[in-house]
C-alpha positions as CSV (number, residue, x, y, z in Angstrom):
1,M,-11.6,40.6,-54.1
2,T,-10.6,42.0,-57.5
3,H,-8.9,38.9,-58.9
4,M,-11.0,39.2,-62.1
5,Q,-10.9,42.9,-62.7
6,G,-10.8,43.6,-66.4
7,K,-11.5,40.0,-67.3
8,T,-14.5,38.7,-69.3
9,A,-16.2,35.4,-68.4
10,V,-18.7,33.4,-70.4
11,V,-21.0,31.1,-68.3
12,F,-22.9,28.3,-69.9
13,G,-25.6,26.5,-68.0
14,V,-27.4,29.0,-65.7
15,A,-30.9,27.5,-65.4
16,N,-32.1,29.3,-62.3
17,K,-30.9,30.8,-59.0
18,R,-30.2,27.3,-57.5
19,S,-27.8,26.5,-60.4
20,I,-24.1,25.9,-59.7
21,A,-23.5,28.1,-62.7
22,W,-25.4,30.9,-61.1
23,S,-23.3,30.8,-58.0
24,I,-20.2,30.8,-60.2
25,A,-21.5,33.8,-62.2
26,Q,-22.1,35.7,-59.0
27,K,-18.6,35.0,-57.6
28,L,-16.9,36.0,-60.9
29,Q,-18.9,39.2,-61.1
30,G,-18.2,40.0,-57.4
31,A,-14.5,39.6,-58.1
32,G,-14.7,42.2,-60.9
33,A,-15.3,40.2,-64.0
34,K,-17.6,41.2,-66.9
35,V,-20.0,38.2,-66.9
36,I,-21.8,36.9,-70.0
37,I,-24.6,34.4,-69.4
38,T,-25.9,32.2,-72.2
39,Y,-29.3,30.6,-72.3
40,Q,-30.4,27.7,-74.4
41,N,-33.4,29.0,-76.3
42,E,-36.1,31.7,-76.4
43,R,-38.2,29.8,-73.9
44,L,-35.5,30.3,-71.3
45,A,-34.7,33.9,-72.3
46,Q,-37.1,35.4,-69.9
47,E,-35.8,33.5,-66.9
48,A,-32.3,34.5,-68.0
49,A,-33.3,38.2,-68.3
50,G,-34.3,38.1,-64.6
51,L,-31.0,36.6,-63.6
52,I,-28.9,39.0,-65.7
53,A,-30.8,42.0,-64.1
54,D,-29.4,40.8,-60.8
55,L,-25.8,40.9,-62.0
56,P,-24.8,44.6,-62.7
57,G,-23.1,44.9,-66.1
58,A,-23.9,41.3,-67.2
59,D,-24.9,40.5,-70.7
60,G,-27.0,37.6,-72.0
61,F,-26.8,35.7,-75.3
62,Q,-28.7,32.7,-76.7
63,C,-26.7,29.6,-77.4
64,D,-27.7,26.0,-77.6
65,V,-24.4,24.1,-77.1
66,S,-25.7,21.2,-79.2
67,S,-25.6,23.4,-82.3
68,D,-22.3,24.3,-83.9
69,A,-23.9,27.1,-85.8
70,E,-25.2,28.7,-82.5
71,I,-21.8,28.3,-80.9
72,D,-20.1,30.0,-83.9
73,H,-22.7,32.8,-83.9
74,L,-22.2,33.4,-80.1
75,F,-18.4,33.7,-80.3
76,A,-18.6,35.9,-83.4
77,Q,-20.9,38.2,-81.3
78,L,-18.5,38.1,-78.4
79,K,-15.5,38.9,-80.6
80,S,-17.2,41.9,-82.1
81,K,-18.5,43.2,-78.8
82,F,-15.8,42.4,-76.3
83,G,-12.7,41.4,-78.4
84,K,-11.2,39.1,-75.8
85,I,-12.5,36.6,-73.2
86,H,-10.6,35.1,-70.3
87,T,-12.9,32.5,-68.7
88,V,-15.3,29.9,-70.0
89,V,-17.6,28.1,-67.5
90,H,-19.2,25.0,-69.0
91,S,-21.9,23.8,-66.6
92,V,-24.0,21.8,-69.1
93,A,-25.1,18.2,-68.9
94,F,-28.1,16.3,-70.1
95,A,-29.4,12.8,-70.5
96,P,-33.0,11.8,-71.4
97,A,-34.9,11.2,-68.1
98,E,-35.8,7.6,-68.8
99,E,-32.0,6.8,-69.0
100,L,-31.8,7.7,-65.3
101,K,-34.7,5.5,-64.3
102,N,-33.8,2.0,-65.6
103,D,-30.8,-0.2,-65.1
104,F,-27.6,1.0,-66.9
105,L,-27.8,-2.2,-68.9
106,L,-30.9,-0.8,-70.6
107,T,-29.2,2.4,-71.8
108,T,-30.4,3.1,-75.4
109,R,-28.1,4.0,-78.2
110,E,-29.8,7.3,-78.7
111,G,-29.8,8.1,-75.0
112,F,-26.0,7.4,-74.9
113,R,-25.5,9.6,-78.0
114,I,-27.4,12.5,-76.6
115,A,-25.7,12.4,-73.2
116,H,-22.3,12.4,-74.7
117,D,-23.1,15.1,-77.3
118,V,-24.6,17.6,-74.9
119,S,-22.5,16.8,-71.8
120,V,-19.1,16.1,-73.4
121,Y,-18.7,17.1,-77.0
122,S,-20.1,20.6,-76.2
123,L,-17.0,21.3,-74.1
124,I,-14.8,20.5,-77.0
125,A,-16.9,22.7,-79.4
126,V,-17.1,25.6,-76.9
127,T,-13.4,25.5,-76.1
128,R,-12.4,25.4,-79.8
129,A,-14.6,28.5,-80.4
130,A,-13.2,30.3,-77.3
131,V,-9.5,29.7,-78.0
132,P,-9.1,32.5,-80.6
133,L,-10.6,35.0,-78.2
134,M,-8.3,34.0,-75.4
135,E,-5.4,36.0,-76.6
136,D,-4.1,36.6,-73.1
137,G,-4.5,33.0,-72.1
138,G,-7.3,32.0,-69.8
139,S,-9.2,29.4,-67.9
140,V,-11.9,26.9,-69.1
141,M,-13.7,24.8,-66.5
142,T,-16.5,22.2,-66.5
143,M,-18.5,20.5,-63.9
144,S,-18.1,16.8,-63.1
145,Y,-19.3,14.4,-60.4
146,L,-18.1,11.3,-58.5
147,G,-20.4,9.2,-60.7
148,A,-17.6,9.5,-63.3
149,E,-15.3,7.4,-61.0
150,R,-17.6,5.2,-59.1
151,V,-21.0,3.7,-59.5
152,V,-23.8,6.0,-58.2
153,P,-27.2,4.3,-58.4
154,R,-29.3,5.6,-61.3
155,Y,-26.7,8.0,-62.4
156,N,-26.2,5.5,-65.2
157,V,-25.1,7.0,-68.6
158,M,-24.4,10.4,-67.0
159,G,-21.6,8.7,-65.1
160,V,-20.1,7.4,-68.3
161,A,-20.5,10.8,-69.9
162,K,-18.8,12.5,-66.9
163,A,-15.9,10.0,-67.2
164,A,-15.6,11.0,-70.9
165,L,-15.8,14.6,-69.8
166,E,-12.9,14.2,-67.4
167,A,-10.8,12.6,-70.1
168,T,-11.7,15.4,-72.4
169,V,-10.5,17.9,-69.9
170,R,-7.0,16.3,-69.9
171,Y,-6.8,16.1,-73.7
172,L,-8.0,19.7,-74.1
173,A,-5.5,20.9,-71.4
174,S,-2.7,19.3,-73.4
175,D,-3.9,20.9,-76.7
176,V,-4.3,24.5,-75.5
177,G,-1.6,24.7,-72.8
178,A,0.9,26.3,-75.1
179,K,-1.5,29.2,-75.5
180,K,-1.6,29.7,-71.7
181,I,-5.1,28.4,-71.5
182,R,-5.9,26.0,-68.7
183,V,-8.7,23.4,-68.6
184,N,-10.0,21.9,-65.4
185,A,-13.1,20.2,-63.9
186,I,-14.7,20.7,-60.6
187,S,-16.2,17.4,-59.2
188,A,-18.9,18.8,-56.9
189,G,-20.8,16.9,-54.2
190,P,-24.5,16.7,-54.8
191,I,-26.4,19.9,-54.4
192,K,-30.2,20.4,-54.7
193,T,-30.2,21.9,-58.1
194,L,-32.8,21.6,-60.9
195,A,-30.5,19.1,-62.6
196,A,-30.0,17.0,-59.5
197,R,-33.7,16.7,-58.9
198,G,-33.7,14.2,-61.9
199,I,-31.7,11.7,-59.8
200,S,-34.1,9.6,-57.7
201,G,-33.4,9.2,-54.0
202,L,-31.3,12.5,-53.8
203,G,-32.5,13.3,-50.2
204,E,-31.4,10.0,-48.7
205,M,-28.1,10.1,-50.7
206,M,-27.3,13.5,-49.4
207,K,-28.0,12.4,-45.8
208,E,-25.7,9.4,-46.2
209,L,-23.0,11.6,-47.7
210,A,-23.2,14.1,-44.8
211,D,-22.8,11.2,-42.3
212,K,-19.7,9.8,-44.1
213,A,-17.8,12.9,-45.5
214,P,-14.8,14.0,-43.5
215,L,-16.4,17.4,-42.9
216,R,-19.6,15.7,-41.8
217,R,-21.9,17.8,-44.1
218,N,-22.9,18.4,-47.7
219,V,-21.1,20.9,-49.8
220,E,-22.7,24.3,-50.3
221,V,-23.2,25.8,-53.7
222,D,-21.2,28.9,-52.6
223,E,-18.2,26.7,-52.0
224,V,-18.3,25.4,-55.6
225,G,-18.5,29.0,-56.7
226,N,-15.5,29.9,-54.7
227,S,-13.5,27.1,-56.2
228,A,-14.5,28.1,-59.7
229,L,-13.3,31.7,-58.9
230,F,-10.0,30.3,-57.8
231,L,-9.7,28.3,-61.1
232,A,-10.7,31.4,-63.2
233,S,-8.2,33.7,-61.4
234,D,-4.4,34.0,-61.5
235,L,-4.2,32.2,-58.2
236,S,-4.4,28.9,-60.1
237,T,-2.1,29.5,-63.0
238,G,-0.1,26.3,-62.3
239,I,-3.1,24.0,-62.4
240,T,-4.5,22.4,-65.6
241,G,-5.9,19.1,-66.7
242,E,-7.2,18.5,-63.1
243,V,-10.4,17.3,-61.6
244,I,-10.8,19.1,-58.3
245,H,-13.2,17.5,-55.8
246,V,-15.3,20.0,-53.9
247,D,-17.4,17.6,-51.9
248,C,-16.4,17.9,-48.2
249,G,-13.9,15.1,-48.8
250,Y,-16.5,12.4,-49.5
251,N,-14.5,11.0,-52.4
252,V,-11.5,10.0,-50.3
253,M,-13.5,7.6,-48.1
254,G,-13.6,3.9,-48.6
255,F,-16.3,3.0,-46.1
């Protein structure tokens, strides 16, 4: 697979080796892409360095996506070092932990603001910074979840933020399409990642999903990585503004 030969991809949101973003980074690199991994702060730099060492030719840069100054600085560095980029993977979401413990009714104003700033606005900010470097066109993708469309217990404000994220994908796709840049989301089934561990009752939820999904199992992180590679590559040049479910079909079931 050399679908990404000569392409440069920037991946936001690699927390550790169980991250969806890590699986995507591996798939892109395996297909020939030059991969750049960003990490949020100096505290996470060491963990990132270990991951980057496992991806031959990969580079790492610090960027907290809640800071416009850090986003600007990152893309200035990318421009001077690589000139062009072709793929952006936005695998970033955050809500304060207490917002996922109480009833949605008790969502705080500040919790709502933080969830939308980090999980949604950052996609707009990162895409805006990436567009000038995507001279040859390219692909931007983000990660969503079924909680955007339906009520998932305790997903709360993250579900509302993911709904806003999916709408953002459509509006961005419309804005940048003339530049041959595509923007899509992958709505992945639940996977035991660091982020997912914040959701209470994950184990029971995954068991129930596996019983009901058409494929009678939970999705593997590799399958999400493969779908991301498809969206990054020229195999998907006709697809933009979409939310692609990679969840063993669970989303199509009524009961």
